[in-house]
C-alpha positions as a printed Julia matrix, in Angstrom:
177×3 Matrix{Float64}:
  12.72  -43.37  16.77
   9.7   -41.71  15.18
   7.25  -39.37  16.85
   4.55  -37.32  15.13
   2.77  -34.52  16.98
  -0.59  -33.61  15.42
  -2.78  -30.66  16.39
  -6.36  -30.65  15.08
  -8.27  -27.41  15.62
 -11.62  -25.89  14.7
 -15.03  -24.99  16.09
 -16.88  -27.26  18.5
 -19.26  -29.47  16.54
 -16.87  -29.96  13.59
 -15.71  -33.33  14.89
 -12.26  -32.15  15.94
 -12.14  -34.38  19.02
 -13.57  -37.39  17.16
 -10.93  -37.02  14.43
  -8.17  -36.91  17.03
  -9.56  -39.92  18.87
  -9.72  -41.82  15.59
  -6.04  -41.12  14.82
  -5.01  -42.07  18.36
  -7.01  -45.28  18.22
  -5.55  -46.07  14.78
  -2.1   -45.66  16.3
  -3.02  -48.05  19.1
  -4.18  -50.69  16.61
  -0.76  -50.4   14.97
   0.93  -50.96  18.34
   2.21  -47.39  18.57
   2.46  -45.35  21.75
  -0.18  -42.61  21.7
  -1.67  -39.74  23.64
  -4.84  -37.76  22.98
  -5.52  -34.51  24.79
  -8.74  -32.57  24.1
  -9.17  -28.86  24.7
 -12.35  -26.9   24.17
 -14.02  -23.72  25.28
 -16.99  -23.76  27.65
 -19.39  -23.09  24.77
 -18.76  -26.55  23.24
 -20.73  -26.38  19.97
 -19.62  -23.27  18.14
 -16.79  -22.51  20.57
 -13.18  -23.33  19.9
 -11.97  -26.91  20.1
  -8.66  -28.57  19.49
  -6.92  -31.77  20.37
  -3.36  -32.9   20.5
  -2.44  -36.36  19.27
   1.03  -37.8   19.69
   1.86  -41.03  17.87
   5.26  -42.55  18.56
   7.22  -45.78  18.49
   8.57  -44.93  21.96
   6.68  -43.98  25.14
   5.08  -40.52  24.98
   6.6   -38.23  27.58
   3.94  -35.52  27.49
   0.59  -35.13  25.75
   1.07  -31.37  25.49
   2.09  -30.11  22.05
   3.58  -26.65  21.69
   5.11  -27.1   18.23
   3.18  -29.61  16.13
   4.63  -31.49  13.19
   1.14  -31.48  11.66
  -1.62  -28.88  11.98
  -5.15  -29.57  10.77
  -7.03  -26.25  10.66
 -10.78  -26.49  10.19
 -11.51  -22.77  10.62
  -9.69  -19.45  10.2
  -9.27  -18.61  13.91
  -7.51  -21.95  14.42
  -5.21  -21.41  11.46
  -4.29  -17.92  12.65
  -3.7   -19.13  16.2
  -1.48  -22.12  15.4
   0.16  -21.52  11.99
   3.35  -20.08  13.44
   3.72  -22.92  15.98
   4.2   -25.63  13.32
   7.79  -26.83  13.16
   9.83  -25.96  10.07
   9.4   -28.85   7.66
   5.97  -29.63   9.13
   2.67  -29.91   7.31
  -0.51  -27.87   7.5
  -3.87  -29.2    6.29
  -6.51  -26.53   5.68
 -10.22  -26.92   4.98
 -10.16  -24.52   2.04
 -13.96  -24.48   1.82
 -14.07  -22.53   5.08
 -10.67  -20.83   4.99
  -9.7   -18.64   2.06
  -6.48  -17.38   3.64
  -3.15  -18.58   2.3
  -0.21  -19.59   4.47
   2.73  -17.28   3.86
   5.33  -19.53   5.47
   7.65  -21.21   3.0
   9.23  -23.66   5.44
   6.13  -25.89   5.75
   4.13  -27.96   3.29
   0.55  -26.72   3.01
  -2.38  -28.79   1.75
  -5.55  -26.93   0.8
  -8.4   -29.44   0.84
 -12.01  -28.32   0.22
 -13.1   -30.88   2.83
 -16.47  -29.35   3.69
 -17.42  -29.15  -0.01
 -16.17  -32.69  -0.71
 -18.21  -34.01   2.21
 -21.31  -32.06   1.18
 -21.08  -33.14  -2.47
 -20.68  -36.79  -1.45
 -23.73  -36.72   0.81
 -22.01  -36.77   4.2
 -21.95  -33.05   4.97
 -20.94  -33.46   8.62
 -17.82  -35.51   7.93
 -15.33  -32.93   6.67
 -13.21  -33.94   9.68
 -12.83  -37.46   8.31
 -12.17  -36.18   4.79
  -9.24  -34.28   6.29
  -8.08  -37.36   8.24
  -7.97  -39.34   4.99
  -5.67  -36.72   3.46
  -3.53  -36.6    6.61
  -3.14  -40.37   6.52
  -2.06  -40.21   2.88
   0.5   -37.43   3.33
   1.91  -38.33   6.77
   3.36  -41.62   7.83
   2.18  -41.51  11.45
  -0.39  -44.26  10.81
  -1.24  -46.35   7.78
  -4.45  -46.11   5.8
  -4.89  -49.88   5.74
  -7.34  -51.2    8.3
  -9.38  -48.01   8.77
 -12.68  -49.88   8.66
 -11.54  -52.29  11.37
 -10.42  -49.36  13.51
 -13.78  -47.64  13.06
 -15.62  -50.89  13.88
 -13.72  -51.15  17.15
 -13.91  -47.43  17.91
 -17.49  -46.43  17.03
 -20.09  -47.57  19.59
 -22.45  -50.35  18.51
 -25.46  -48.03  18.63
 -23.82  -45.91  15.9
 -22.54  -48.8   13.78
 -24.56  -47.44  10.85
 -22.0   -44.61  10.61
 -18.99  -46.86   9.96
 -19.39  -47.12   6.19
 -20.03  -43.41   5.67
 -16.93  -42.59   7.77
 -14.95  -44.98   5.56
 -16.28  -43.19   2.47
 -15.24  -39.82   3.93
 -11.73  -41.13   4.7
 -11.46  -42.49   1.17
 -12.62  -39.19  -0.35
  -9.88  -37.34   1.52
  -7.28  -39.95   0.72
  -8.14  -39.76  -2.97
  -8.14  -35.95  -3.13
């Protein structure tokens, strides 16, 4: 029995909810049981946003995550808010372009990824979320990296099909980091 609870958090407009939906959909394509629960402030863009994703090989009892196995922090307020909730032995992924703080906990594995800079340098400045998802997919075994393009093709609406390849490039950049 394997269950991975992932919390992705940042400002509205950073693609937090999209990243979570992508992971949930990827889990579905791998015949996993999933839940996706968004949470955002009334401000939307610029306000706080986070989403909980549970990926499991058994039915998901609750979409609410209080102690994630994996935290993806895309801004400092999110890191400060959730860092202590991560389970011992869990993993924390930090966009180190935007967050210069270091995690003091020694019972978690921390990945500092300059996702915003990687995305900017590669020409897809708004896809730091997908850079981070590529790294998450490499370091966690909740979903496989194989088949990402097919998942994006099924997940991204036809009117935005031109964004599939650039999302794949962002995932690859994170995976390779």
